[in-house]
N, C-alpha and C positions, 0 to 999 in steps of 0.2 A: 629508603627509597626498594620499592620489590624490582629485582631484577630477572628478565628468564631469557636464558642464553641458551640459542644450539651449540653443540658439538660444533668446532672449528673444524671446518672444509682444507683439504689438502690439494691446489693441480700444481700441473706441470707445467712451467713458464720455461722455455729456450734450453729446455736439460735441466732447470733448477726447482725446489719443490718453492713453491710460495703459499704463506699462507696464507686464505681468503678472510677479510674482516670476520670476526661472528657477528652473530642478527640478537642483538640486545632488545627485549620488549620492555618498556617502562609505563609507566602510570603515568599520564598526561598533565603535567604540572605549570600551568600558566598560562600566560597570553601569549604568546609564543608554540609555544605545546597546541595549544589550541587550532591555532591559525597553519599549523603544521599539517593537525587529523584535516582541519574541510581542506586546504589547497590539496592534499594527497590524491584527493576523488578526483578536479579536473583535470590534473598532470597525468595520471595512471589509462583514463579514458579518454582523451581529446580526441585519439584516432579511433575511434570506434562510431562509426557513423550512425548508430542506432541509438548511441548515448546521448541523452537531454541535459544536459547541464541543468541544475538547483539554480533560483537566486543564492546567491552568498548572503544574502542578510535573512534568508526562509533555515537557510541550514541552520546557522549564527544563533538562531532562533529556536530552533529545536534543541539546540545540545545546551539551551540557558536556563540554567534551574530557576531564575527568576523570572524566565518568560511561558514556560512549558510546565502545563499544570502536570506532566505526566512524571514528573520527578516528587511531584506530593503522595504519593503514594510508590515508589520506586528506589530502590538503589541505583545507581549507576557507576560504573567508570569507565573512561577511556584508556585506551593504552596506543602508544605510540611504536614500533619498530624501524631499528638505526642500524646499520652496517656502515661502522664507521660513524662521518656525521652527516653522511644519508637517511633521510627520512625513507624507508620502503616499503611501509604497510600501517596497517592501525586496525583496530577491531572495539568495540563496545561490549561489556557485561554487564548483564543487569537483573535485576528482581524486581518483578511487578507484583508487589503486595496483594493485588486484587486479584490477581491473576492464581498467587497460588493460595488465594481463599475460597475457589471454585472447586466445583465436584471433577476430581482427576476424570470422572469419565468420560466428561466433555472437553478434554485435551490436556488442561493444565493442570492444577490444582498442588497441594504442596508440594513442598521443595522442588519446584519446577522452578531452574534460570535458562537465562537464555543468555546470548550474546546475536551483535548484528555489525551494520556499517561496516561490512570488512571490504579490506582495498588489500591488495597484495603485491608487487615485483611478480614473485613466481613460489610456488610451490613450498618450498622451504620456510620461505616468508611468513607463508599463510599458516602452515602447521604450528610456526611457533607462536604466531598470536593468536591461535586457537587455544593451544596447551595452556596459553599464560590466562585467557578466558576462561575455561574450564575450571584451572588451579584456584580462581576468585572465585567461581560461585561454589569448590567444595570448602573451601575456607568460611562461606559465610552458610556452610548447612544444605545445598543442594547438593540431589542425589540423579540428578536427570535435566536433560538439558533440552531443547527446542530450540532451533535456528535454522535460517538466520529469521531476527525478528529486529526489525529497524528503526524503532524501537520496539513502538507499540502493534499491537495483535492489529489495529485502526490505520495502519501506518502504512508500509511496507514490508509486508509478512512476504518470504519462501525467496527462494535460491531459483531465478530461470532456468528451467528446464525444456521450453520451447517455445518457439518465434524468439530467437536470436535476429532476427534479418529485419526488421522493421520496429522504429524506437517506439516505446510506450506510449500510454496517453497519459491523461495529466492525472497525477497521485500514484502511479501503478511505476515499480521499480526497475530497473535495466542492470543485470551484474553478467560477465564476462562467463562465457558456455566454460572456460578453465578451471573456475570457483567451483563447480557443480563437482571437477575429476576429484579437487582439494579438499573438500567436502567428505565425498562419499570413501578418500581412498582413507581416511580417519576414523570407521567404523560406524560413521551417521546414517541410518538408513529412514529412507521416507517415514514420517508420521502421517502425511496430510497432503494431499496435493489441490490447489487450487487452479482454476479455470478461467479466463475470460475469452469471451464469445465474441467473433465479427460478426455482422450483418449488414448486407445493402438494404438500404433505409427507400433508395428509390424508388423500387419495387414495391406492390402491395403485397400485405401477407395473404399467405392463401384462403380461397372460398370459407372451407370451414369457420375460418378464426377472422375473417369478417365477418358472417353469422352470428357466432357469440359476441361480438362489440354492437350489432348493429340489437342484436337483444337484447343485453344490458341498458344502451340508447335509450331502447323501450321502456322499461322501466322504471316506475314511476320512484322505487325507492333507493333506487343508485342514485346518488351525483359527483362527478369527477370532478373534480374544479382546478385552476389555476393556482399557486399560495398568494397571497398577498403580500409585495416588503414592505407596505405600510403596518402590517401588523406581524413582523420579522420575530418578534419574540415569541410571540405567541402560537406564530407558524411553526417555527421549530420545534417551542414546547413539546405541540401534537405529534412534527415526526420524532421526536425523539424517545416521545413515550411511546409511540409502536413500533420505532427501531430495538428498543430495550425488551420490548413481551414478544416483539416476532423473532429473535437472534437470542432469544435468553438459554434456550435447549440446544444452541448449534457448537458444535464443535471449535473452541478457541474462543470462546465470549467472555467478555469481557466489561463489565458495566460502565458507562461513563457516566465521571460523577459531572455535579453540578457547574463547577469550573470549568471540565472539559469541553460541555456545553456549552455555555458564552464565551467559550475560545475557537470551537470548533468554527458556530457560526459567524464571530468577527472575521477568519479566516476564509469562511465559505463567501459570505456577504460579496465580494469583488464582481466572483461569476457567474450568482446564482440570478436564472430569471424565471420570471414570474413563471412563463408559460413552457419551460425546460421542468417544474418541476409540479409534481400535481397528487393530489392528497383524496384519495374516493372516501366516502361517504355512505354507512346504509343506513336506511331508518334515521338519516339525523348524526350519526354517529361517523367520527373519522375512525376507519376498523384500515385502512390499507395505503402508502403513498411508494411515489418512485421517485428519485432525484436525480436529475440528468445535468452535467457539465459540461459546456465548449471545452472543446480541449487546448489547455493551454499551450502544452508542449507544442505545437504547430507552431508558437509566437519562439516558447523560449529557446529551442530548439536553434537558433542562429545567436543568441544573444551573449553566450561563454561563461554564464552566471553572473553578471552584471548588467545593474540599469544607467550605465555611464559608457560614453557622455551622451548618448540619442536614446540609448532605450525606451528610456522611461515616460517619451514620450508617445512611441509609438506602441508600447504598451498600455500606456492610458487613452488613445485613440480606438484600440483593438475593442479596449474593456468598451466601451461605448456603444457600440455593436459588434458584438463579437460574430464576424462569418470565419466557420473553419469547416475544412472536411468531416469531422468526426464528434460524435459525441457519446459522451460515457455514460453509464448510467453507474456510479460506482455503490450505490444503496437501493434499494428495495424492500419492503418488507410488509406482511400481512397480519393483523391480530393472530393470535397464536388460538384462541375460540371458531377464529374461522380457517383455520389450516386443512387444507387436503377435502375441501369441499370444492364445489363447481360452483360457489361465488367468487373464492379466491382466483380460482385462474381466470373468472371472468374479467374480474376488475382488476388484474393486472394484464392484461387483453388490452382492456378500454385504456388504460396508460399508457402501455405503450406507443399502440395507435393512435393517440390524441398528440403524444411527444415527437412523435415519427414524423407527424406532417404538420406540426410546429417546427421543427427540425430542418425540414428540406426547405418550407416554402419560403421561412424568415429566416433562417442563420444561411442555406444553400449545402448544406449537412449532405454528404453523398454515404456517409457510410455509423456504423452504430456500434461501441462493443460493450457486453458486457461483463461485469465482474470488478473483483473476484469475485466465481460463485465453488464451493465444496461441491470436490469430486459426488460426496454422497448425499447431495441433495438434491433427492429425487422431482418433487417439485419443479424446483428451478429451471432444473437439466432438460424435464420433459417440457417447460417452457422456451425455452432456447430452441430445442427441435422442432418445437410448434410452429416456431417461426421463420425454419429453415435458417437459423445461425449456426456456424464454425466454430470449433473451438484454435483462435490462432494464440494463445498463449496458455503456458502451462507455469505454473511455481509449485515448486517444493518444498516441505517444511521439517524437518530432517529432527531426529531425536538421538538421543543417546545415555548411556547410564552412568553415571560419572563415579 
């Protein structure tokens, strides 16, 4: 068993020198360790009013190689840090072989590994955990690290660096501000900034945007429609085709596998609403989509990570018709052949406006959140500015040479 130990610290206690227990970092081994890995996040974050406890069974599934298809193309090692018998930290180290096969110009590439799922009682624990993750990556031949990623780029990428004062929306992460300082103290430098945009959806969009939408609605070549849940698999395939094409040149892009597509479809299905996901067709061809999700976190924030004894009933009742203050747009894309064109912007504004109307009139929503969006994605940032949305959160992905 590998052990990563920090130097024993000495403190004065009533005039005598007392040795504090050393920090020992070791791989997760067995069910008890895995439970301790999961439980730690709930203990360390329970006093943070902006932290949304994820459902424990969802976290366990994320870490289960038999259930999460990410493990089919990735090497993963979990670590726990202890002081004496007390668990004081955790981290994951991983190598996504689909990411290492990508062009380095897109951010990932050969010999690039990752760590994530960091939780630490203090800076010394964080330093020991990150050092052990780096050591594991070096032993696997990695020469560069991008972090934090928990665990795929499609899940919860980045360390929160702006927007600590309010909870994240569904499928977005939240980390204490002190973790940012722990990471930066270890010679990590920003590699990419991810933003989310906050939007008041009660008020109409600016007159120019309304005219663009109305022009598109009069264009017989354009059709913007809701998805059809009765054809869920076929609709999901259309969306994933557009997504893989639209995002393929983006920084950090990693393609979905067929198993991941099926897995994502299964996870999304309970909160998918037909009138909140739009597909845009041009001359009969699906060329763009926009996915919007009710903010499940508004329900989860008070559940403590458990559906028992009665939270399951509350959640099922909410899922029947999810009234919510906030809607999140996690994914949006236009086929590459139309990107940068007036048509692409027009389709985006049309889908946003249709979903805005539905979100307000049918679900009682008052705000939307768009993101994450890469800081250098000029098209999406321009759209966000045009509809008068404002940056409310920023997440930083850091890099370091090993």
